[in-house]
C-alpha positions as CSV (number, residue, x, y, z in Angstrom):
1,M,73.7,72.2,-49.7
2,I,75.4,73.5,-52.8
3,S,72.2,73.8,-54.6
4,A,70.4,75.0,-51.8
5,F,73.4,78.5,-52.2
6,A,72.9,78.7,-56.3
7,N,68.7,78.5,-55.7
8,T,68.8,81.9,-53.2
9,W,70.3,84.0,-55.9
10,K,67.0,82.4,-57.9
11,I,64.6,84.0,-55.8
12,P,64.3,87.4,-56.4
13,E,63.4,88.3,-53.2
14,L,66.0,86.6,-51.1
15,R,68.6,87.7,-53.7
16,D,67.1,91.2,-52.9
17,R,67.4,90.8,-49.3
18,I,71.0,89.7,-49.4
19,L,72.5,91.8,-51.3
20,F,70.9,95.3,-48.7
21,T,72.4,93.5,-46.2
22,L,75.5,92.9,-47.4
23,A,75.3,96.4,-47.8
24,L,74.4,97.5,-45.1
25,I,77.1,95.7,-43.4
26,V,80.0,97.9,-45.6
27,I,79.0,100.6,-44.3
28,I,78.6,99.2,-40.6
29,R,82.7,98.4,-41.0
30,L,83.5,102.2,-42.9
31,G,81.6,103.3,-39.6
32,V,84.3,101.4,-37.4
33,H,87.3,102.9,-39.5
34,I,86.3,107.0,-39.7
35,T,87.6,108.5,-36.1
36,L,86.4,111.3,-34.1
37,P,85.9,114.5,-34.3
38,G,89.2,116.1,-33.2
39,V,91.1,112.9,-32.4
40,D,95.0,112.3,-34.4
41,A,94.0,109.5,-36.4
42,T,98.1,109.4,-37.0
43,V,98.0,108.5,-33.2
44,I,96.1,105.6,-33.6
45,Q,97.8,104.5,-36.8
46,A,101.3,104.5,-35.1
47,W,99.6,102.4,-31.7
48,L,97.8,100.1,-34.3
49,D,100.8,99.1,-36.1
50,D,103.0,98.3,-33.4
51,V,100.3,96.5,-31.9
52,Q,100.5,94.5,-35.0
53,K,104.3,93.1,-34.3
54,Q,103.2,92.4,-30.6
55,D,104.1,88.5,-30.2
56,P,101.0,86.5,-30.3
57,T,101.2,85.0,-26.4
58,S,100.2,89.2,-24.9
59,P,96.8,88.7,-23.8
60,T,94.5,91.0,-24.3
61,G,91.5,88.8,-23.6
62,G,88.2,89.7,-20.2
63,I,87.0,92.9,-20.3
64,T,89.0,94.3,-23.1
65,A,88.5,91.4,-25.3
66,L,84.3,92.0,-24.7
67,L,84.7,95.2,-25.0
68,T,87.0,94.6,-28.9
69,V,83.4,92.1,-29.6
70,F,80.5,94.2,-29.4
71,S,82.5,97.5,-31.1
72,G,84.1,95.9,-33.9
73,G,87.4,97.8,-32.8
74,G,85.5,100.9,-32.7
75,L,87.5,101.4,-29.3
76,Q,90.5,100.8,-30.6
77,Q,90.1,103.0,-33.9
78,A,87.9,105.8,-31.8
79,G,85.0,105.7,-34.1
80,I,81.8,107.2,-34.3
81,F,81.0,103.3,-33.5
82,A,83.1,103.0,-30.9
83,L,79.8,102.3,-28.5
84,G,79.1,99.7,-31.0
85,I,75.8,98.5,-30.7
86,M,76.1,97.5,-26.7
87,P,73.7,100.1,-25.6
88,Y,70.6,98.8,-27.1
89,I,71.6,95.4,-26.2
90,S,71.9,96.8,-22.5
91,A,68.7,98.6,-22.7
92,S,67.2,95.6,-24.4
93,I,68.1,93.5,-21.1
94,M,66.6,96.1,-18.9
95,V,63.8,96.3,-20.4
96,Q,63.1,92.7,-20.5
97,L,63.9,92.1,-17.0
98,M,61.4,95.2,-15.9
99,T,58.8,93.7,-18.0
100,A,58.9,90.3,-16.5
101,V,59.0,92.3,-12.7
102,V,56.7,95.5,-13.4
103,P,53.2,94.7,-14.3
104,K,52.4,97.5,-15.8
105,L,55.1,96.9,-18.8
106,S,53.5,92.9,-18.4
107,R,50.0,94.1,-18.8
108,L,51.9,96.4,-21.9
109,A,53.4,94.0,-23.7
110,R,50.1,91.5,-23.8
111,E,48.1,94.5,-25.9
112,D,47.4,94.9,-28.9
113,G,50.3,97.7,-30.1
114,G,52.2,97.7,-26.1
115,R,55.5,96.0,-28.1
116,Q,55.8,98.7,-29.8
117,K,55.6,100.8,-27.3
118,I,57.8,98.9,-25.5
119,T,60.5,98.9,-28.4
120,Q,59.6,103.4,-28.2
121,Y,61.0,103.5,-24.1
122,T,63.9,100.8,-24.7
123,R,65.2,102.9,-27.6
124,Y,65.1,106.4,-25.4
125,I,66.7,104.0,-22.2
126,T,69.2,103.6,-25.7
127,I,70.1,107.2,-26.0
128,G,70.5,107.9,-22.3
129,I,72.9,105.0,-22.3
130,A,75.1,105.9,-24.9
131,L,74.6,109.5,-23.7
132,V,76.5,108.1,-20.4
133,Q,79.0,106.0,-21.9
134,G,79.6,108.3,-24.6
135,F,80.2,110.4,-21.7
136,F,83.1,108.3,-19.9
137,V,84.8,107.1,-23.5
138,A,85.4,111.1,-24.0
139,K,86.4,111.7,-21.3
140,S,88.8,108.9,-21.3
141,L,90.6,109.7,-24.6
142,T,91.5,113.0,-23.1
143,S,94.4,110.4,-20.8
144,P,94.3,107.7,-22.6
145,G,96.9,106.0,-20.1
146,N,94.9,104.5,-18.4
147,I,92.8,102.8,-21.1
148,P,92.9,99.2,-20.8
149,Y,91.7,98.5,-24.6
150,M,94.7,101.3,-26.0
151,A,97.9,100.3,-23.7
152,G,100.4,102.3,-24.5
153,I,99.0,104.7,-26.7
154,E,100.5,107.9,-25.3
155,R,103.7,107.0,-26.6
156,F,103.2,108.2,-29.7
157,G,101.8,111.3,-29.1
158,D,98.6,113.7,-27.9
159,L,95.4,111.4,-28.8
160,V,93.0,114.9,-28.9
161,P,95.5,118.0,-29.2
162,D,92.4,120.2,-27.6
163,P,90.0,118.7,-25.5
164,S,88.0,121.4,-24.6
165,V,84.4,121.7,-23.5
166,L,83.4,121.6,-27.2
167,W,85.1,118.8,-28.1
168,M,83.8,116.9,-25.3
169,I,79.9,118.1,-26.2
170,L,80.4,117.6,-30.1
171,T,82.3,113.6,-29.9
172,V,79.4,112.8,-27.1
173,T,77.0,113.8,-29.7
174,T,78.9,112.0,-32.4
175,I,79.2,108.9,-30.3
176,V,75.7,109.3,-29.5
177,A,74.6,109.6,-33.3
178,G,76.8,106.5,-34.0
179,T,74.3,104.8,-31.5
180,V,71.3,105.7,-33.1
181,L,72.7,105.0,-36.9
182,L,73.7,101.7,-35.2
183,M,70.1,100.8,-33.8
184,W,68.8,102.1,-36.5
185,I,70.0,100.0,-39.3
186,G,69.8,96.4,-36.8
187,D,66.2,97.5,-37.6
188,Q,66.8,97.7,-41.2
189,I,68.3,94.9,-41.4
190,T,66.0,92.7,-39.4
191,E,63.0,94.0,-41.6
192,K,63.9,94.1,-45.0
193,G,67.4,92.0,-45.0
194,I,68.3,88.8,-43.9
195,G,68.4,87.5,-40.6
196,N,68.2,89.3,-37.0
197,G,70.1,93.2,-37.5
198,T,71.6,93.2,-34.1
199,S,72.6,90.4,-34.3
200,I,73.9,90.6,-37.9
201,I,76.2,93.9,-36.0
202,I,77.6,91.9,-33.2
203,T,78.3,89.1,-35.3
204,V,80.5,91.0,-38.1
205,N,82.4,93.1,-35.2
206,I,83.3,89.4,-34.2
207,I,84.1,88.2,-37.7
208,S,86.3,91.5,-38.1
209,A,88.4,89.9,-35.2
210,L,89.4,86.7,-37.4
211,P,92.0,87.8,-39.1
212,G,94.0,89.0,-37.1
213,A,93.7,85.6,-35.2
214,L,95.0,83.9,-37.8
215,I,97.7,85.8,-38.4
216,Q,98.9,85.4,-34.5
217,A,98.0,81.0,-35.4
218,W,100.3,82.2,-37.7
219,K,102.7,83.3,-36.2
220,Y,102.7,81.1,-33.2
221,F,102.2,77.7,-35.0
222,V,104.0,78.1,-38.0
223,S,106.7,81.1,-39.5
224,G,109.2,81.9,-37.2
225,D,110.9,79.6,-34.7
226,A,107.9,77.1,-34.1
227,G,108.7,73.3,-33.8
228,S,107.3,70.7,-35.1
229,F,105.5,70.0,-31.5
230,R,103.5,73.5,-32.2
231,A,102.2,72.8,-35.7
232,I,101.5,69.8,-34.3
233,M,99.2,71.4,-31.7
234,M,97.2,73.8,-34.4
235,V,96.4,70.6,-35.5
236,V,94.4,69.2,-32.5
237,M,93.8,72.9,-32.3
238,I,91.4,73.3,-35.5
239,A,90.1,69.9,-34.5
240,L,89.5,70.9,-31.3
241,L,87.5,73.3,-32.4
242,L,85.5,71.4,-35.2
243,I,84.4,69.7,-32.5
244,V,83.5,72.6,-30.0
245,I,81.5,74.3,-33.0
246,A,79.5,70.5,-33.6
247,A,78.4,70.6,-29.7
248,T,77.8,73.9,-29.8
249,V,75.1,73.3,-32.6
250,S,73.8,70.1,-31.1
251,I,73.3,71.9,-27.4
252,T,71.6,75.2,-29.2
253,Q,69.5,73.0,-31.3
254,A,68.7,70.6,-28.7
255,Q,65.0,70.7,-27.0
256,R,63.5,68.5,-24.9
257,R,59.9,67.9,-26.5
258,I,56.3,67.4,-24.2
259,A,53.4,66.3,-25.5
260,V,50.8,67.9,-25.4
261,Q,46.5,66.5,-25.6
262,Y,43.7,68.6,-26.6
263,A,40.6,67.9,-26.1
264,K,38.3,66.5,-29.5
265,R,35.8,70.4,-29.5
266,V,32.5,70.4,-32.7
267,V,32.1,74.0,-33.6
268,G,29.6,74.1,-35.8
269,R,29.7,71.0,-38.0
270,K,34.0,71.3,-37.9
271,Q,35.8,69.4,-35.0
272,F,39.2,70.8,-33.5
273,G,41.2,69.4,-31.1
274,G,42.2,65.9,-30.3
275,Q,45.6,65.7,-32.0
276,T,48.9,65.9,-30.7
277,Q,51.0,68.7,-30.3
278,Y,54.4,69.4,-28.7
279,L,55.7,72.0,-26.8
280,P,59.6,72.1,-27.6
281,L,61.7,73.4,-24.3
282,K,65.1,74.3,-25.4
283,V,68.0,73.3,-23.4
284,N,69.9,76.4,-23.6
285,Y,67.0,78.8,-22.8
286,A,69.2,81.6,-21.7
287,G,70.8,81.5,-25.3
288,V,74.2,84.0,-24.9
289,M,72.3,85.9,-22.2
290,P,74.3,85.1,-18.9
291,I,77.1,85.3,-20.8
292,I,76.8,89.0,-21.6
293,F,75.6,89.3,-18.3
294,A,78.6,87.9,-16.4
295,S,81.1,89.5,-18.3
296,A,79.0,93.0,-17.7
297,V,78.8,92.8,-14.1
298,L,82.5,92.0,-14.2
299,S,83.7,95.5,-15.8
300,L,82.3,96.9,-13.0
301,P,85.1,95.7,-10.4
302,P,88.1,96.8,-12.7
303,M,86.9,100.7,-12.3
304,M,85.6,100.3,-8.7
305,L,89.1,98.5,-7.8
306,Q,91.0,101.5,-10.3
307,W,88.8,104.2,-8.2
308,F,89.0,102.8,-5.0
309,F,92.0,101.2,-3.9
310,A,94.8,102.4,-7.0
311,G,98.1,102.1,-6.1
312,Q,97.3,98.2,-3.2
313,G,99.1,95.3,-4.8
314,W,96.5,93.0,-4.6
315,A,95.1,95.4,-6.7
316,T,96.5,96.0,-9.4
317,K,97.0,92.3,-9.7
318,L,93.3,91.8,-9.8
319,Y,92.4,94.6,-12.1
320,G,95.0,92.8,-14.3
321,E,93.4,90.0,-14.3
322,L,90.3,90.8,-15.1
323,V,91.3,93.2,-18.0
324,G,93.7,91.2,-19.4
325,G,91.7,87.3,-19.0
326,G,93.3,85.9,-16.4
327,T,92.4,83.2,-14.1
328,W,90.3,84.8,-12.0
329,Y,88.0,85.9,-14.4
330,Y,87.3,83.5,-15.2
331,I,86.7,81.2,-12.1
332,L,84.0,84.8,-11.5
333,G,82.7,84.8,-14.9
334,G,82.5,81.2,-14.4
335,I,79.8,81.3,-11.5
336,G,78.1,84.6,-12.7
337,I,77.4,82.6,-15.9
338,F,75.9,78.6,-14.5
339,L,74.0,81.5,-11.4
340,F,72.9,84.1,-14.2
341,S,71.0,81.5,-16.3
342,Y,69.0,79.9,-13.8
343,F,68.2,83.7,-13.2
344,W,66.8,84.7,-16.9
345,V,65.2,81.2,-16.9
346,A,63.1,82.7,-13.8
347,M,62.6,85.4,-15.3
348,M,61.3,84.9,-18.8
349,F,59.6,81.2,-18.5
350,Q,56.2,81.0,-16.5
351,P,54.8,77.7,-16.2
352,S,51.7,79.3,-14.3
353,Q,50.9,81.8,-17.4
354,I,51.8,78.6,-19.9
355,A,49.7,76.1,-17.5
356,E,46.8,78.6,-17.2
357,D,47.6,78.8,-22.0
358,L,47.3,75.0,-21.5
359,K,44.3,74.4,-19.6
360,R,42.5,77.3,-20.7
361,N,41.8,75.6,-24.6
362,G,41.8,72.4,-23.7
363,G,44.9,71.0,-23.6
364,Y,46.7,69.1,-21.0
365,I,49.8,67.6,-20.7
366,P,49.5,62.9,-20.5
367,G,49.4,62.0,-16.9
368,V,49.6,65.4,-15.1
369,R,46.6,67.0,-14.1
370,P,45.6,70.4,-15.1
371,G,46.4,73.4,-12.7
372,K,49.4,73.8,-10.5
373,P,50.7,70.3,-11.1
374,T,51.5,71.0,-14.5
375,A,53.6,74.0,-13.6
376,D,54.6,72.0,-11.1
377,F,56.4,69.7,-13.6
378,L,56.9,71.8,-16.2
379,D,59.3,74.0,-14.0
380,F,61.1,71.0,-12.4
381,T,61.7,70.0,-16.3
382,M,63.0,73.4,-17.5
383,T,64.9,72.8,-13.9
384,R,66.8,70.4,-14.6
385,L,67.3,71.5,-18.8
386,T,68.6,74.6,-17.7
387,F,71.2,73.0,-14.8
388,A,72.4,70.8,-18.7
389,G,72.4,74.2,-20.5
390,A,74.5,76.3,-17.8
391,I,77.2,73.5,-18.0
392,F,77.4,73.7,-21.2
393,L,77.5,77.6,-20.9
394,T,80.1,77.1,-17.9
395,I,82.7,74.8,-19.8
396,L,82.1,77.5,-23.1
397,F,83.4,80.2,-21.6
398,V,86.2,78.6,-19.4
399,L,87.1,75.9,-22.5
400,P,89.9,78.9,-23.6
401,V,92.0,78.1,-20.2
402,G,92.0,74.7,-21.3
403,V,93.3,75.1,-24.7
404,G,95.7,77.2,-23.9
405,A,97.2,75.1,-20.9
406,L,97.8,72.9,-23.9
407,V,99.5,74.7,-26.7
408,G,101.5,77.5,-24.2
409,L,98.9,80.5,-24.7
410,P,97.7,82.4,-22.3
411,P,93.7,82.5,-21.3
412,G,93.3,85.7,-23.2
413,S,95.5,85.6,-25.7
414,L,93.4,86.8,-29.3
415,V,93.9,83.3,-31.0
416,L,91.7,81.7,-28.2
417,Q,88.5,83.7,-28.3
418,F,87.0,81.8,-31.2
419,F,87.1,78.4,-28.7
420,G,84.2,79.3,-26.3
421,G,82.6,82.0,-24.7
422,T,80.5,84.8,-26.1
423,S,81.9,84.5,-29.8
424,L,81.2,81.1,-30.5
425,L,78.1,81.1,-29.3
426,I,76.3,84.4,-31.1
427,M,78.2,82.9,-34.5
428,V,76.7,79.8,-34.3
429,G,73.6,81.2,-32.7
430,V,73.5,84.1,-35.5
431,V,74.7,81.6,-38.3
432,L,71.8,79.1,-37.5
433,D,69.3,81.7,-37.8
434,V,70.1,82.7,-41.0
435,M,70.2,79.6,-42.5
436,R,66.2,79.0,-41.1
437,Q,65.0,82.1,-42.5
438,V,66.9,81.6,-45.9
439,E,65.8,78.2,-45.7
440,T,62.2,79.3,-45.4
441,Q,62.3,81.5,-48.8
442,L,63.8,78.1,-50.3
443,L,61.2,76.1,-49.0
444,Q,57.8,78.2,-50.3
445,K,59.4,78.8,-53.5
446,H,59.4,74.5,-53.8
447,Y,63.5,74.5,-53.5
448,D,65.2,72.1,-51.3
449,G,66.6,73.2,-48.1
450,F,70.5,73.1,-46.9
451,L,69.9,69.4,-46.1
452,R,67.5,67.3,-48.1
453,K,66.7,65.5,-44.7
454,G,66.4,67.0,-41.1
455,K,65.5,70.0,-42.1
456,L,66.1,73.0,-40.4
457,K,63.1,74.3,-38.3
458,G,62.1,77.6,-40.8
459,R,60.9,80.5,-39.2
460,Y,57.3,79.5,-40.8
461,D,55.5,82.1,-39.7
462,R,57.0,84.4,-41.9
463,L,55.5,82.4,-44.5
464,Q,52.0,84.1,-44.8
465,Q,53.6,87.1,-44.7
466,G,54.2,90.5,-47.9
467,S,57.1,91.1,-48.8
468,N,59.1,93.6,-47.2
469,A,62.5,93.4,-48.9
470,A,64.2,97.0,-49.4
471,P,63.7,98.4,-52.8
472,R,65.6,97.4,-56.0
473,T,66.6,101.2,-56.4
474,A,67.6,101.9,-53.0
475,I,70.3,98.7,-53.1
476,V,71.3,99.3,-56.2
477,Y,72.1,103.2,-54.9
478,L,73.8,101.4,-51.9
479,W,76.4,99.6,-53.5
480,T,77.1,102.8,-56.2
481,I,78.2,104.5,-52.8
482,I,80.1,101.6,-51.7
483,A,81.7,101.6,-54.8
484,V,82.9,105.2,-55.2
485,L,84.2,104.9,-51.7
486,V,85.9,101.8,-52.0
487,V,87.7,103.5,-55.3
488,L,88.4,106.5,-53.3
489,A,90.2,104.2,-50.7
490,I,92.3,103.1,-53.0
491,T,93.3,106.2,-55.1
492,A,94.1,107.7,-51.5
493,Y,95.7,104.3,-50.3
494,I,97.8,104.2,-53.4
495,Y,98.6,108.3,-53.6
496,K,100.4,107.8,-49.7
497,S,102.5,105.0,-50.6
498,A,103.7,107.2,-53.9
499,H,104.8,110.0,-51.5
500,Q,105.9,107.6,-48.3
């Protein structure tokens, strides 16, 4: 495996793709920390300094954790990337569901150039969603006391000194422009970098919270008045984390291979068919979508509770649990994930179409008659696989509750966010996808992959495509600009420290 990492730098195209992706990742993180115009950055800095001094046992999960995951701290920083890539993800989910339900879009997806049209529709919907969400973000900045992810910031001054109509228009425009820029960066990473651009952006935002989680874990388990029992619990948590990651990788890669036999056909002097192939059905077919669905639905009740039941005791308690990651958040979320797993598979997996395609191409499943019996067999098999995948996703989502009860941390603690749920599943999936692409490039250039035995299932469909990496001149320009920005940042930090 070590030699495989060394070989990645011996392939010019792969090296250029990695450097281009890393440069865009740096730009993404810089955009998170650029404050919106008209927002007092000193108030945010004073509040962030106070947040870092909080007790690690304070809950920060639930809806607040979900917003942090997809914005990478952009909401807390009131940065130009405040919305992150979430509007594009929401638009993509909407379009995919509409494609499965609306016959016109379904036909368009199968036509030549139809996918480009659907992608264009997705971008238009993204801009519409970003306009609506950007307005609510700008509106909430004028009264930050009611923002769950900025609790207590009003104690440090006015976040927006002059909340005029002109400021509102400028802020909404900037937020939408930041979302569009992130969407464009994601497309560039997918086309000229390594990995899926949208997934890379989300993963980078998740990893950005890891240093804070490690610091809080150290404060709680090791430093201060932590006893020997907490130190032992930290070792147990690390071992449990490794087990959860291994299980996540196994379930993500697991599949049921359905044997498909093709009849022999003679075309001219060549003979086609007669061999056995396999139809892979993934155990976790829905991926991370059910968790995103359930979390998105759970983000609506807190707003409704504030609008219609403000001041009532039960509403205030339920609001706190949903926003802070309480028991009811995980109960409702677990039920939603289980149901959405079946919903997503029902929308995306079409056994009738698969059976028809097999019949048209002369393929059949041994022991099953072509046509409707094949569709029924595939539907029955996928239903059982979906049950296992839904149970896995539900356990992964509620796992922080059990781990927190074991070590004495509340379910919404930042330390527990990396033990299950959206964060862990996305990170594992993205790392596997990047490793597949890198291994494909290595195998194409006759190098060994990451594992000499049991290689990952690489993206061999890209082997015959031509090189589409970023120009080396553009990569040099990007890293030169980044180096200049880093030098300026260090200079400003030294100057600020000297005059304090």
